[in-house]
Structure formats: structure tokens, C-alpha cells
C-alpha positions, 0 to 999 in steps of 0.5 A: 814440869811446873816450878813447884813440883821441881826437885831441889838439891838437899844441900849446896854440898850435894850440888857440888858433888853432883856437878863435880862428879859430872865435870871430873868424869872421864874427861879428866881421867881419860881424855886429859892424859891421852890428848896431852900425850898426843899434843906434846905435853906442857904447852897443850896442858897450859892452853887447856887450863887457859881455856877453862879460865877464860872460856869455861868459867864464864859459860859455866856461870851462865849455864847455872844462871839460866837453869836457876832462873827458868827451872827448866832443862835446856830447850825450855830454858831458852824458850822461857827467857825469850818466847814460845816460838823462840829460835833459841830453842835450837841451842837447847836442842844442840846441847841435848843432842850433844849429851845424847851422842856423848852418852852413846859412846861414853858408856862403851869407854866406861864399859872398857873400864868395867871389863878391865876391873873384872879382868884384873880380878882374874889377873889377866896379865899372868904369864904374859909379856908387856907387849901381850898385856898392851895388846889385850886392849886391841883384842878387847875392842875387836871383840864386838860381843864383849864390848856390847855386853859391858856397854849394856851393863853400864848403860843399865847402871846409870839408868837405874840411878837416874830412875830414882830421881834427884835426891834418892838417885843422883845426889845420894849416888854422886856424893859417894861416887865423887868422894870415893873418886877423889880419895882413890885418885889422890892415893894413886897419885901419891904412889906414882910420885915414887916411880922412876918416871916421875921426874920425866913426867914432871918435865913433860907436863909442866914444861911448855914446848910451844913448837908442839902446839898446833892450831888443831891442838888449840881447838882440841884444848878448847873442846877438852875444856868444855868436855871436862867442865860438862859445858855445851851439854845442857848439864849445868843448865839442868843442874842449875834448874835444881838449885835453891835461891840461896845457892851462890852461883859464881862461888859454885862455878869457881869451886868446880873449876878449881876442882877440875883443874886440880884433878886434871893435873893429878890425873896426868901425874897418875898416868905419865910416870907410868908411861915413862917408867916403862919407856912407852910413848905418851902418844898412845892415843885413844886406848892410852891408859888401857894399854900402858897402866896394866904393864905397871900393875903386872910388875907390882906386888899386890897387882890384883888389888892395885889394878882392880883399884885403879879401874874401879876409879875409872868406872866411878869417874865415868858414872858421875858424868854418865848420870849427868848426861842421861839426866839432861835428856830425861829432864828435857822430855819431862819438861816438854811432855810431862812424862813420868821420870821412870818411863822417860829414863827407860826410853832414854837408856834404851835409845842411848844403848841402841845408838852406841852399838856402832861405837861398841862394834867400831874396833871389829869388822861387824859394822861399818867395816870401811869406816876408818878408811873413809874417815881416818878413824874408828866410828867411836873416835869420830863421834868423840872428836865431832862432839868435843871439838865442834858441837860443844864449842858451837853450843857454848858460842850460842850460849854466850850470845844468849846470855850476854846479848839476849838476856836482859841486864837486870835478870843476869845481875839478879841471878848472878848476885843473888845470895852471892859473896862475889857480886863484884865479879858481875861486871868482869863476868858480863864483859867476858861472856859478851865479848872475850869468851865468844871472840876466843871461840870464834877465833879458834874456829876460824883459824882451824877451818883455814879462814885466817891466814895465820903462820903455822908453827 
């Protein structure tokens, strides 16, 4: 696709809403609570926020910078700043592959939310004990046909939006979805502040327990920062390619990062008060919010409305990110082969659905029955861990090397400072992207793989 025919966001607000919708997504509403619970609370959450500041924001800026400069999706973006046979294309393909893998199971998790939304309308908790309500999630994941159905529905919804392009499809939808998401989440947070378990949740989230922080937890926090900021997936390169010259790149990155941090905190305070109110363990794992929150909803007046309200929020969160993941893959093939958007979108939707089938069936014995015995977790949990903890940070590390050491100083400065009120941040950003950010990623990798003889807590 040439530069002249490339679409742009209609406004800076449209860009903010689309990028925020992608970044907030299920990363903050689903992953932040369950990983914070698994890794002991406050210390993990603090490391996660530090990873956003030290690692996430510099890479976020670099991705937007590369996208706007080249007006291409990841693969051709790296090539355009190097040469046609550039080996850096591998970094672009790694981003696209990460988006494909994440979308393949992301739609399954979003499908859980759709299923719970419709179950809420039928008041599925009626005449059930708390234990029976909690076990409903296990029944769902073991029902491969139902999971496949909702996986298909959500994939189709996502593809239908991307099908209509940047302004008519993605921008218009994400404006509504992201705005609704923020309103719904804040309303739910306000209600949870009144629960008896709020004080305990406050201590759990904001009181660091350093003894609970392990090397594995630090790597998970790094992966979570990448996941919640949509880094290493080619999303911000792709969204950056639709930016106008007068969009302020560093300001945009800081706004999105601040929104993600705030939403992550609100999300945690929307989940953990319920967990502690009902005396549940915060280490609920992958299905934490599906097992615990319905117990609260069932005990409240207006349970149908509140439960449906929350799971609609969950689906909205998923949709913003799913749109972005799909757009990365679609834009890449439009760039490379010049195929029509509608044709590519249908092909990508079908491909992610087919590859997501093992994830949809991972709770049943229909496919890969011995997967958990061999790998220690279900298929969907395995793919989730590999992408978040390994592929995304690796992609981010390569991007740091490219942006910090391969792109010319003049190009980087021109893109960073163009129409920006934060030009004074260029030198600190360049220092971080060249040295601090890649060093942090490398250090965590080496420690996690046992290459460093650090004293374990």
C-alpha cells in the first residue's frame, strides 16, 4: 500500500481511543488480577508498574515512531528503515506471529465472557451454592462445543469491524467501546469500594510483600507490561502508521501508559474486594474472575443487571484489543501483497478461528488429552504463557536494538520531536531505548533461565 492511499485516524482523540482500547483490553481486566493474585499482591503489582515506566513507555514511543515514519505494518516497517533484504524483517514477523497466537486464544477467553453474559440473563446462579456457582466455569471449559461456538461468535464480531476499515470500522467502534468500558469499570469500582473486603484488598494490592517476589514473578510482570501496553505485537507500529504528522508521539504514549496504570489499579480494586469479601483465595489462576465474581453477583439485589453489566464490560475490554490484534495481521498482508482489505480480513478471521480450536477445546479431552500431563498446564494456558512471558519481551528487545542502534539519530529525533511539546524528553528516551530498557529485558531473561547466579528469595 502506498503512502497516499493509506488511511489516517480522523482525529487525535480517535487514535487515543483506539490505542487505549487495545492497551486496556483483557490485559488489565483479566490478566492483571489473576497474575497479581498468583504472585502475592503488592510487590508484583509494583514491579509491573515499574516495568511499564522503565521498559514499556520507551518501547511504546519507538513503535509509534517507526509506524508513523514508514507508514507500514511491522514487516515492511523494519524493511523500509533498513533495506529490501533486511534481516530485521524477522522482528516484524515475530510481532505478527505474536498477534496471531494471542488472537487465537484471546477470542476463546472473550467467548467465556459472552457465555457468562448470556448465562447472567438466564440467572444461572439460581438455587445454587457458592461452590456450584464457582464450578460453573469448570463445566464451561469442559464443554468443548460451547467454547467453540462462542469462540466463533467473537471472532466473527471482531472480523466484521476490521472488515470496514480504519475510520468506519476500527475508529468508530473503539470510540464507543473504550468510552463505555471506562464508564462501566469506574461504576463497578465505586460499588466494590463499599464491600467488607475492600480494606483487605487495599492491603493486598498496595502493601509490597517482597518475600513473595520470585524471578519467575518478575518475568511475568515484564510480560504483563508488554501485554497490557500492546507491545511486541506490532499493534502500535500499525496504529502509528495511521498517525498524522501533527500527532504528538511522546504525549500520546504517556497518556496511554497513564490510562493503563489507572485502569489496572481500578481493575484490581474491582476484583479483589469481592474475593476477600467471600473469603476466597486470590490465587484463583486463569479462571479467577469467572469463579469468584458470580458468587458476589448472586448475593446482591438486582443480580441479573449487575452480572450482565460486568460481563458486558469484559466483552468490551476484549473487543478493543481483538480489533487491534486482527488489524496487525490484516495490515501486514495488505502491505506485502496489496490484497483487498475485505478479502484479507475474512482469511485472517478464518485462520485465527481454526488455530484457536485447540485452545477452545483445552478444557475438554477432545483434543490433546495429555497436554497438561506433558506441559504442566492446558493448551490455552501454555500459549498464553509463551506469548506473554517470552515472545513479547523478545520482540521488544529486538525493537530496542533496532530503534536505539540502527535507526539514524536524525530520523529518530525528527519523528520524536515533530509537533511535540515534549521535545526535551528525546535525550532521556534515546538513552533508555539504547541502554536501560534492553538491559532490563536481558537481565530478567538471563536470571529467569538460570544464567545468573542470583540468590533466590
